[in-house]
N, C-alpha and C positions, 0 to 999 in steps of 0.2 A: 243386714248383717254388718257388724262392726268388728274391727280388730282393735282390741283395747290394750293399752300399755299404761303403766304408772311411770312417771318420770321423777327422779330425785335430782337434786342439785346441791352440791357441797362446794364451799369456797375454802380452800386450804392454803395457808401461807407455806411456801416451801422454797427450797434452793435446789438448783441442779447446774450441771456444766456439761460441755461438749468438748472433751479433750482433743479431738481431731478437727476442731473447727477450722475451716479454711481462712486464709488471710483476710478476705473482706469482712469477716465476722469473727476474727480471732478473739475478741473480747469475750465471746461465749465460752471460751475454754476455762475461764475462771468461774467459780461459783457465783451465781447471780440469783436474785430473788424474784419471785412471781407470786401472785395470787392465782393458784391453779383452780379454775372453775371446772368441776367434774360433774357432768350430767350423765345419768344412766337411765336406760329404759328397761322396764321389767314387764314381762308378760303376765297378764291377769285374764281370768276367764269371765269375770263379771265386773260391774261398775259400782259395787257397794263395799269398798274398803277391804278387798281381799288381802291386800298388802298395805300396811300403814306407812306413809311417806316418812314420818319422823323416825320410826324404828329402823327403816332401811338406810336413811341418811346417817343415823348414828352407827350402824354396822360398818358403813364405809369409813367414817372417821376413825372409829376404834381400830379397824383393820389397818389402815394406813399408819397410824401411830404405833402399832405393834410390829408391823412389817418392816418399817424403815426407821432409821435413827433420827433422833432429834438434832436439829442444827444448832450447834454451839450453845446449848442450854436455853434456847429460845423456844417459844411455842410455835415451832415451825419444823417442817419435815425436811430432812436431807435426802433428796432423791438421787444423789450421786450423779452418775452419768446417764440416768434414765431420760429418754426423750418422752414427749407427750404420747407417742405411739406405744412405747414400752410401759408407761404407767397405765394407759388404757388397757393394754393386753394383760397386765398383772391383775388389775381389778376385775376384768371380765372373766379371766380364768378362775379367780377366787369365788365369784358369785354366780357364775353360769348355772350351777346346780340349784340355785334359789330362784331361777327364772330371769336373770339378767340377760337381755338379748343384745344390748349395745352399750358402749361406754365412750364418752367424749371427754377429752381433756384439753382445755384451752389455757393458754398463758395470758393472764390478766383479762380473760374474757374475749380476746381478740383473734387469736389463731391457734391451731393445735391439730388434734387428730381425733377421728372417730373410728372405732372398730365395732364390728357386729358379729354375732355368732352366725353359723351357717344354717341353723335350724331354730324354729320358734321355741323349742323346749330348752335351748341353751346348751350347746355342746362344747363350749369353749372356743378358743381361737389359737391358732399357731401359724407361724410363717415358715 
């Protein structure tokens, strides 16, 4: 018996900032650029393309560009003061009903956050 998940991976150029950044990292209070690596897990019942990776990756990209503003006319998203945790929570809440069971958001692929639903069927997440 296996537990099967499909994994999507999107790389999105974006900007964000942390207005209350403490003095050692005060530079984070200003908007700064990252390539946000967004990996998501989707529950599936079988291993024969129940969900198509390209379709679900496109859904995430389209959603982010409609949910958030474009940064200064560039092909980049302005996440404002959203943290990696907040971005992951937003995505997970949006797509939990389609079977997303976890979302991971990394800054430049190095560090970030991972959130998961409390149930396999995807019940969303809240703090």
